[in-house]
C-alpha positions, 0 to 999 in steps of 0.5 A: 434184282429186277430189270431196269424200267428203261434201257438204252443200248447203243451200238456203232454201225459202219459209216459213223451211224449209231443204233440205239435200242430203247426198251421198257417204259419212257416216262417221267420216272425214267427219262432223267435216268436215260436222257444222257444215254439217249442223246449221247449218240447224236454227233455232228454229221452222224446218223442215229437209228432209234429202235423202239420195238421193245418200248412198252410205253411212252408218256408226255415226258418221253415224247419231250425227250424224243423231240429233244433228240430230234432237235439236237440232231437237227442242230448237229446236222445229223439225221435221226430215224425211228425203227420198229415203233410199236403201235401204242407208241406211234399212237401217242406220238401221233396224238401229241402232234409230233409224229409228222416230224419224225422219220419212222420206218418198219425195219432197221434196214429202212431206217439205216438207209435213211440216215445214210442218205440212201432211203427215204 
């Protein structure tokens, strides 16, 4: 059996934050299957770090899902940060015009500090 085209693995961190590691391809074929898993960690007042280091591709549908996650977090008064975003994914986010609204960090530690309010 082959590996799934996309996967989200969520881990609870100390202090109520969550780490969601996203791997594979985020496109129109995979978004419906993982939308719930990607949005589920967003809870009122709790931060979420999305580690995208193993995300190999993102399409416009994937960008829309990322934007939906950020909007849901804002509505829940939760901070969201993106860690270890691959260059190709960052370029797609930039070209789409949404990168300027995202908090992207080179490391998980920086992203965790951001959602805990101690970084920036």
